[in-house]
C-alpha positions as CSV (number, residue, x, y, z in Angstrom):
1,M,158.5,174.8,84.3
2,K,157.5,176.6,81.3
3,F,158.2,175.9,77.7
4,Y,160.2,178.4,75.5
5,R,160.6,178.6,71.6
6,V,164.2,179.8,70.9
7,V,165.1,181.2,67.3
8,A,168.2,182.5,66.0
9,D,168.5,185.7,64.0
10,D,170.5,184.5,61.4
11,Y,172.0,180.9,60.2
12,E,174.1,179.3,57.8
13,Y,174.2,175.4,56.9
14,D,175.1,173.1,59.5
15,E,173.8,175.6,62.3
16,F,170.6,175.2,64.5
17,N,168.1,177.9,64.2
18,A,165.4,177.2,66.7
19,F,164.8,174.8,69.8
20,V,161.9,174.1,72.1
21,V,163.2,173.7,75.5
22,R,161.6,173.4,79.1
23,A,163.1,176.0,81.9
24,E,162.4,178.0,84.6
25,D,162.6,181.3,83.0
26,E,164.0,183.0,79.7
27,V,167.6,183.5,81.0
28,R,167.6,179.6,81.7
29,A,166.2,178.5,78.3
30,L,168.9,180.6,76.8
31,E,171.6,179.1,78.7
32,I,170.2,175.7,77.8
33,I,170.6,176.1,74.2
34,K,174.0,177.7,74.3
35,T,175.1,174.2,75.5
36,H,174.3,173.0,72.1
37,V,175.5,175.9,69.7
38,S,179.2,176.3,68.8
39,P,181.0,178.9,71.1
40,Y,182.4,180.6,68.0
41,S,178.7,181.2,66.7
42,K,177.7,184.9,66.1
43,Q,174.2,183.9,66.2
44,K,172.0,185.9,68.5
45,W,169.1,184.3,70.3
46,E,165.7,185.0,71.2
47,A,163.4,183.2,73.9
48,H,159.7,183.3,73.8
49,Q,157.6,181.7,76.2
50,L,154.7,179.3,74.9
51,S,151.3,178.9,76.3
52,V,149.8,175.1,76.3
53,D,146.5,177.3,75.7
54,G,145.4,178.0,72.3
55,D,144.7,176.8,68.8
56,E,145.9,173.4,67.6
57,G,149.0,173.8,65.3
58,V,152.6,173.1,64.7
59,I,154.7,174.7,67.4
60,V,158.3,174.7,65.5
61,A,159.2,173.7,62.4
62,S,162.6,174.2,61.0
63,F,163.7,173.6,57.7
64,N,167.3,174.5,56.5
65,A,168.4,172.3,53.4
66,G,170.9,173.1,50.5
């Protein structure tokens, strides 16, 4: 299994804008997040594989307040 950071191209209030998921591949990562997103959403999603190697720091911070 691999970790993926999945981000939305655009978002409004009360919508997800990012996920970190564990999946076999990028296609499956996108399938997994679709179970959490409204079927009426027009958002486009992009998955980026994460590496466990590298510098320490924040992986995902998602702040969408009104």
